N, C-alpha and C positions, 0 to 999 in steps of 0.2 A: 620421475626418478630423481632422488637426491644424490648429487655427486660430491658435494663439498660443503662444509660449513665452517666458518671462522667466528670465534666468539671473543669479544674484548670487553673487559671491565664489567662483566655480568656476574652478579652475586660474588662467589669466591673465585670465579675464573678471571684471571688477569688477561691472559692472551693464549688461546689455543686454537687449533684447527684440526679438522678430521676429514679424510677422504673416504666416502662410502662407496660400495660397489654393488653390483647385481647380486642377487641371492640373499643369503642369511648373514647379517651383520650382528655380532653379539658384543655387548658391552658389559663388562663386569668391573667390580671394584669393591673395596671394603665399605661397610655401612658408614654413611656420612661423608664419603669421598666426593660426592657431588653427581652421582649418576642421574638422578632425577632432575638436576639443574640443567644438564645437557639437553634433556628432553624438553624442559621449559624453554630453553633457548631455541630449539627446533620449532616448538609450538608457537613461539613469538614470531619467528620468521615466517611461519605458515599463516599468520593472521590473528593470533589470539590477542586478547586485550593486554595493553601494556600496564606495567606497575612500576612506579619509581623506586619501590623497595628493592628491585633487582639491580639497580645501579650500584656498582662496587663502591664500598665505603671510601670516601676521599676523592672520588672521580666525578667528573662533570656529567658524563654520559656513558651509557652502555651501547655497544654496537654489535649486531649480529648480521652476518652476510652469508647467504646460501646460494649455491649454484645448483640449478635443477633443470631437467629436461622434460619436455612434454610434446608429443606429436612431432618429434624431430626438431623442435626448437629449443634453444638454450635460454634460460632466464636467470638473471642475477638479481636476487631479492635482498634488499637491505632494510633493516629496522634499526632505528636509533631512538633511545629513550634518554632524555636529559633528566638530571636530578631535579630540575625545576618543573618537570611535568610535561615538557614538549615531546611529542611523539611524531616521528617522521617515517613514512613508508616509501620505498623506491622499488621500481621494477626496471631493470636495465638502465639505471641511473636517472629515471624519470620519476618525479614525485607523483604518487597516486594516493587515493583515499584508502582507508582500511577496508571499505566495502569492495573496492576493485581488487585489492590484494586477496581478500577472502574468496572472491569469485574465481580467481586463478588457482589458489592453493587447494581449494576443496577438490580440484581435479588431480592434484599432485600426490597428496598423502592423506592418510587417515590415522589419527593417533588413538590408541586404546590403552587407557590407564587401568589400574586395578579397580577404580570406581566405575568404569564404563560397564561393568556387569549389571549395573542398575538398569540399563536400557532393556536387558533381557528380563528383568523382574517387573517391568512395567508393561501390563497387557496392552496399553494404548500403542506401544511401539511394535507389538507383534505383527500387526497387520501390515506394517511397512516392510518387514522382513519377507513376508509372503509375497507382497507386490514386487519386491526387488528381485526375487528369485526368477520370476518369469515376466519381467517388466514389459516385454514387447506385446505378448498376447493380452496380459492383464491391462497394460497401458491403454490399448485400444478400447476395451470395454469400459475402463475407467474414464476415458475422454468422453465417451458417449453419455455416461452417467453425469459427468460434470456439466456438459452442455445442457442436458435436460434439467438438471438441478438449478442451473442459472435461470432458465425460463420459469421453472416451478417457483423459485423464490421470488422472482419478479411478479408473477401473477398473485402469489400470496400477499405480497406487499401492497399491490394495487387494490386487491379486495379488502384488505385490512384498512387501508387509507380511505377507501370508498365508504366502508361501514362507519368509520369514525366520523367522516365528514357528513355522512347521511344522518347520523344521530344528532350531530350539531345542527344540521340544516332543518331537521324535523322540528327541533325545539324552536327554531327561528322562522319557520315557514309562515305562521300566521302573521307575525310582525312584518316579514318581507312582503307578504300579500297586501297588508294594510298600507305600507309605504308605497308599493307599486300603484295601488288603486288611487291613492292621494295624488301621486304624480300624474297618473293618466287623467284624472279628473281636472287637473290644473291646465292640461293641454298647453304646455309651455312652448313658446316659439323663440328661437334664437334672436336676440336683440330687442325683444319686446319690452323689456324693462326700460331701456334707453328711450324708446319711442314714447312710452307712457309718461315718463318724467318730463319730456319735452312738451307733450300735449297738456299735461297738468299745469306746467308753467305758463303756457299760452292762455289756458282757460282762467286761471287764477288772476291774470293781469289783463283780461280782455277789455275792460273799460279804459284803462290807460292806453292800451294798444290802439283801441278804436279812436280815441281823441287825437293821438299823435298822428295816426294815418289820415284821419279826416282833415286835420290842420295842414298836414304836408300836401295832401291832394289839392285843397283849396288854394293854398299859396302857390303851389306849383302849376296849376292848370285851370282852376275854376274861377278864381277871383279876377276882377278887372285889374289889368296891369300885372298879371301872373308872370312867373318866371318863364313859362313856356312861351307866352306871347311875346315877351321881350326878346327871348332867343330867336323867335321867328322873325321879328323885325330886323335883328342884327343879321340874320342869314340873308334876308331880302336885300339889305343894303350892300352886303358883300357880293351878292349875285351880280350887281350892276358893274362891279370892278373886275369880275373873274376873267373877262376876256382880254385884259390888258397885259397880263404876265402869268407865267407858270406859277410863281409864288403866290399871287393873289387868287389864282384858281384853286390852289391847294388849301389856302386859308378858308375859302368858301366851302370847299368839300368838307373840311374838318368841322366847320360850324354846322353844316347840314347834318353831319353824323351825330354831333352833340344834340341837336334838336330832336332827331328821331329817337336817340337813346333816352333822352329825357322824357319824351312823350311816352315811351314804353314804361319808364319808371313811374310816371304819374298814373298810367293805366293800371299797373300792378298794385300800386298803393291803393287805388280805388277798390280793386277786387278784394284785397286783404281787408280793407275797412269794412266792406259789405259782409265778409265772413266772420269778422271779429265781433260776434254776438255772444254775450254771456249765456252759457247753458248749464245750469246747476245740475241737471240730471246726468249729462255727459261727464261733468267734473266728478260727481259722486261715483260714477261707474269706473272712471279711470283711477280714482283714489282707491276704490275697493279692489280693483284688479292688481294694482301695485302692492297693496298690502298682502294679498294672497302670495304673490311672487316673493316679496321680501321675507315673509314668514317661512317659506320653504328654504330660501337661501340661508337664513339665520339658523334654521333647525338643523340643516345638514352641513353648514359651513361651506357651501359650494355656490358657484355662479350658475347661470342658466345652462351653459354648455356642459358643465360638470353634472348638473342635475339630469340632463338628457342622457348623458353617458351612464349615470347611475341607474336610471330607469331601464336602460337597455340591459345592464348587468343583472338587475333584479329579475327581469323577464327571463334571461338565460338561466339563472340559478333556479328559479321556480320551475322552469321547464325541465331542468336536470333532475330536480326532486321528483317531479311527476313521472319521469322516465327511469327513476332509480331502480325499480324492481327489474325492469328489462335489462339494464346495464349489469346489475348484480347477478341476475340469472345467467347472462352471457359469460361473465367472468368465472362464475362457479362451474359452468360447463367446461370452459377452457381449462380451469384448474384441475377438474376431475379427469379430463382426458390426459392432461400432462402428468398427473399423479400416476395414472395407470401406465402410461408409457415409461415413466421413471421407475416404477416398480418392476416392470419387465426388464428394463436395462439393468437394474440392480440385481435381479435374479441371474441374469447372464453373467454379470461381474462376479457374483457369488460362485456360479458354476466354474468360471475360469480360476478363481481363487482356490476352490476346493480341489480342482484338478492339480493345480500347482502344489497345494498343501499335501496332497497324497504322495506326490513324488518327493517333496521336501521331507516328509515323515520318514520315508525309507532311507533317504540319503543321510539324514541326521542320525537316525538309529544306527546306520552302518558306521558313521564317523564316531559315534559314541562308543561303539564296540571296539573300534581301534584305539580309543582313548581310555581303554580299561574299564568301560561300563558294560561288562559282558552280559548282564541281565537287564539292561535298561530298556524301557519302552518309552517311546516319544509319540505324542499325539497333538494334533492341532484342532482345537474345538471351535466350532462356529455357532454363533447365536445371532438373532435378528434384533436390531435396535428398534425402538418404537418411533423412530423419526428418520428422515432422509438427511444425508449430508452430500457434499460434492464428491466424496469418496465411496458413496454407497451407503448401505445400512447394515454392514456386517460388524459384529463384535468378535474378534479373534483372540484366543488365548492359548498359550503353549502349556501342555500338560506333560508330566514326566513321572515315571517310576524308576528309581535307580536300583531297586532291589527286587529280586524275584518274590512274587506273592503279594507285593504291595500294590494298592490301587493307584491309578493315575490321579495326580493332584497338580494344582497350579505350580508352576516352576518356583515361584516365590516362597512356597511353603515346604519345598522339598530340599532344594540344593544348598549345600554348605558353600563357604567361600572357595575352597579348593575345587569342588565340583563345578562351580560356576565358571572358574577359569577354563576348565576343559570343555564345558558346554559351549561357552562363548567361542572357543577356538574351533569347535565343530561348525558353528555357524559361519565363522570367518572363512573356513576352508570351502564351504559350499557357496556362500553369498559372494565371497571375494572374487570368484571367477566371473561374476556378472556385473559388479559395480564399476569396473573399468578404472579403478583407482590403482596406479602402479605401485605405490609404496604404502606399506603398513608399518606403523611404529607401535611396539608393545612396551609399556612401562611396567615391569614386574608382573608379567603374565603368570609367573610361578607362585603368586601369593596364595598361601594356604595348601600347597602341594609339596610332595617330597617323594623320594624313593622311585618305585616303578612308575608312578604317575608322572613324575618329572621326566623320565626318559621318554614316555609316551608323548608328552607335550613337546619335547625337543624334536622328536621324529615328525610330529604333525607340523611344526613350524618349518621343518626342512622340506616337507611336501609342498606347503603353501609357497615357500620360496622359489619353487620351480617356475612359478608364473608371476611372482611378485618380488619386488625388493622388500626385504624385511630388516628392520632395525629393532633389536630387542635388548632390553636391559634385564639382566637376571642375576640372582645370587646363588643359583644351583648349578653345580658342576655337571649334572646329568643333561641339563639344557645347553649350557655353554659349550659342551663337547660337540654339539651339532653345528656350531658356527663355521661358516666358510671363510669369514673374515672376523677376527676377534680383536677387541680393543680393551685396554685397561684404563680405568680412571683412578688417578692417585691424588692424594691431598698432601701438600707439604706446608710447613710453617717455618718462618724465621722469627726474629725477635719482634717484628711489628705486624706482619701480615700472614695470611693463609692463602695458598695458591693451589689450584686444581689443574691437572694436565690430563690429556687424553692421548694415549700412545697405541698405535697399531702394533699388534703382536706378531712375531714370526711364529713358525710352527713350534719351535722349542719353547718360546716364551708362552705360547698358548698352553702347552703341557704344564709348564711351571704354574701358570695362573689357575688351571683346573686343579692341580695338586694343592694349591693354597686354599681353594674353595673346599677341597675335601678334608684337608688336615690342619688348616689354620696356618700360623706362622712357622710352625716346625715341619718343614717339608723333608720327608724321608724317602729312601728308595722305594719303600712300600707304597707311599702315596703317589710318587711319580709313576710307578708301575700301574697303579689303579687309574691314574689320569690317562696314561697311554691306552689302557684297555677301553676306557670310556670313548676316547676319540676313535679308536679302531672300530668299536661297536656302532658308532654313529655313522660310519661310512657304508 
């Protein structure tokens, strides 16, 4: 519920404020006085996009502040637009994003301008109005469809991806099989290339290695006066002194250890010498093997560990290809089962919608009769789409005949602008009781209507105002007369600027304003009497 709005430096409004009330709030004024600008300001406070063009000429920024109530809580909403383009939103003095503001304000008020009739002319929107009418029962069926559709879409995506990948894999299958066979035949072993390089180095230098080892063994152990025999004699000499002190004993022990260690070195050198025999066949085999390994490494740009991983990957992919038919069959069975379940859920949703549509047809037809469509027929047509959506597979369109004997036709091909105003109002009367939005704002709902139809619209607005706060801009006295709270917008000019003000009208001022709407600037006793009659008739 909107309680108050203050507007500063917004378009031609310098500084004005308005207190709104429960029930039907009517705003009137001369053409060009700024009636729609007030609605623009309200719309901005409710979260519409900001435009620097609304900043009053010569001012740095425009400021709109609104006080509203929702679920027992009061909200102070502030919007500021600077001439430089900066836009600030606040709720209860806390800066918030435009998205946060929209999230709150869509629960507060709904604005209907003269161009909002287009939603009724768009068949894609008709299904939303049916769903809104009985949102609880339809919502449950819709949730079931949405859940199944999510699973259905997931299975379709998986099957599509599988078939795309399968087509690609089929083209590469022979090549992958060849590569796998090549790797399997190579029988690679982790670290084998390093071992082979070491062995090749040994084989290629076996003669030099043999000579070095033989010489080392001869000098160390085999020759007369060898190093080992010298160390032995030194050890024996120290053995004679080991008993005289701890230090000499340790010296002897160390020499003995050197002797035994050097003896082991000589023995190992002899063994290595005996094995260091040049074997051209083994060398050729090692070179051939390393060439096979290096060829694979260069071909794939991988080391042995990576080649082994790639071999495993190829094995898995080829196994997957071989099992593709069974995987595809499984997915197709699951998709078929899901499609059948989704179709059943969609049929249940259609039944719920048709039940709601049947009631809605009767209610709208009754409302249209009250809105001076005495011979109108209204029908909601259902068709089946050739595909599923998260909202089912219904195509819904509103059909109407406004004159007796005329066939039902799509709403967009029948109704005039004035008729659309009344038809839209009929929907707002019915749907408004279900959308839980407390405030409805109508900007020139009277576009294209006059006379008796205007009185009918005024009466209908009064009925809607029993359960909603209505803020309505009108230029027709027949509608303004129904206002429970009336306001007048006036425009004034001085030598340099133009100013717009909004004034709450007393009962007498309301009569004067309705008389002005009836007779223009020349208000006579006759027009005043007519104004009083309109007000009395509206009660």
